[in-house]
N, C-alpha and C positions, 0 to 999 in steps of 0.2 A: 141532170147528170145520169136519173135510172137505175140509181146505188138500191133498192129496193128491189126493184124487177131481175137487178143482177145476182142479186143475192137469191132469187127464190130461182133462179136457170142456176146458179152454182148448186142449190141445194135438190133440183130434180135430177142433176148431173151427178148425184152421191155425193156433193165435196163435206169433208168437215166442216162441223162450226169454227174450228179455228183457221181453216184455209179461208173463211167468209170470213171474220174478222182480220186477217193477214193483207186479203186483197184490198178490203173495204179503206184500211192504212194507209194501203199505198195510192186507191187513187186519193181518197181527201189529202195525201200530201202534195201527189203531183197537182189538184186541184188549186191547193196553196201555192205552192211556187209557181205556177203558169202565173195566177191572180197579181203576183208581190214579182213577177219576170216582167210578164207581156204586159199587166194594168188594166186588162179585160176580163172580163166575167168566161169561168170556166164555159166549154160548150164543146162537147166531141165532137161533136158535128166539123168544130172549127180547129180541130189540133191538125197538126203536120208531123209527116214524118221528121223535119226538122226539129219541131218544140219536143219532142219525146227521145231525139239523138240531144238535145241540148239538157233535158232534164237528167238522164243515163249519165251524163257530162258532170252535172250537177252533184249527181251522187256519189261519185267517182272521186272527184276533187275538192267539192266543198265540204262535205259529209263524210269523205274517206272513206269510204262503205267499198266492205270487201270483194272482189269480185260474184261467189256465190251471194251474198247477201242481191248485189244490183242484178245479176240473170234471177232471182225469184223475184226481183219486182217488176223485172221486164215480161217476164211468164206472166204474170197477175195481168198485167197493159194487156198484153198479147190476149189473150182470157177473156180481159172486159173485152175489148174492139172486135174478137169472136162473135160474141153474146151482141154487140149492138149491129153486125153485118147478120147475124142469121136472126136475128128481128127487125130487119128493115128499121131501123133506128136513124142507120149511116152508110153511106152509099159505096164508100171507101174507107180502104184496114191502111192505117197509117203506121200500124206496129211493125208490115212487113220488112218494112229496108231499116227498122231496127233488131241487130245482131246481139246476138249472145256475146257476152265478154269471153274470152278464153282463157282457162285457168292452166296454169305451170302447173306440171307436174312438179313441179319445184313445191311446191304449195301443199302437195298430199303429203299425210302423216308418213312417215315410216313405218313399213313392213315387215313384221317377226318374222323369223322362220318355222318353217314346220316340223314339226317332232323328226319327220326323214330327214330334212334338210343339215337340221342338227346331226340327228346321227352319221349322216354324208361326212359334215365337217370332221367332225372328232372322229371318226375311222382311216379319215386321209391322211391325218396328222399322226395317227398310232399306225399306219401302214409304212411310214418313213422310218421307224423303227429299223426296216431291217435295208440290211449292208450300212448304217449309220457308222460313222465314225465316233469315238469317245468324244471326241471336241464338240461335235453336233448333235449327242443327246440331250444335252442343258439347253440348248436351245430350242430342240423340239419338244421338250418339258414345259420351258419357260410360255413357248407359242399355244403348248396344250390347256396351262396354267389362266391367259391372257383368254382364251376363248371359254372354255368354261366358268370364268367370272363373268364375262359380259352374256356370255346365255343365262345365267342365274340373276343376273341384275335384272336381265328385262330390255 
């Protein structure tokens, strides 16, 4: 499986020890999954793109891992096979056909307003003061209070 050689290769590439641990855990997980699923001993020369796509599907459906976690594991596997190809341990790279999971913008944390954007929002509410009727004054003050509360609450 060439784990020690792979770790040495990563160290020479300037990767952190945490990255080494993460990549090794991913490879051990893949090896365990492969041996349980296929029934054969893990050999990187025998792994196909279909095996890796099935593994990615397993991470998503059975382990219910988030897309970012799956992408980190796919990246680790791509790095591993890059090492194997560069050091002539395998002829082909089965990870070429394994795509990263696209991450929806719905999963991205909300962004806050900058100070400039906050000031512009408040200025827009203040500008409505000109030419306002008495019946609209309370609506403007209400809106200003709501915006101030939301800005201060984060």
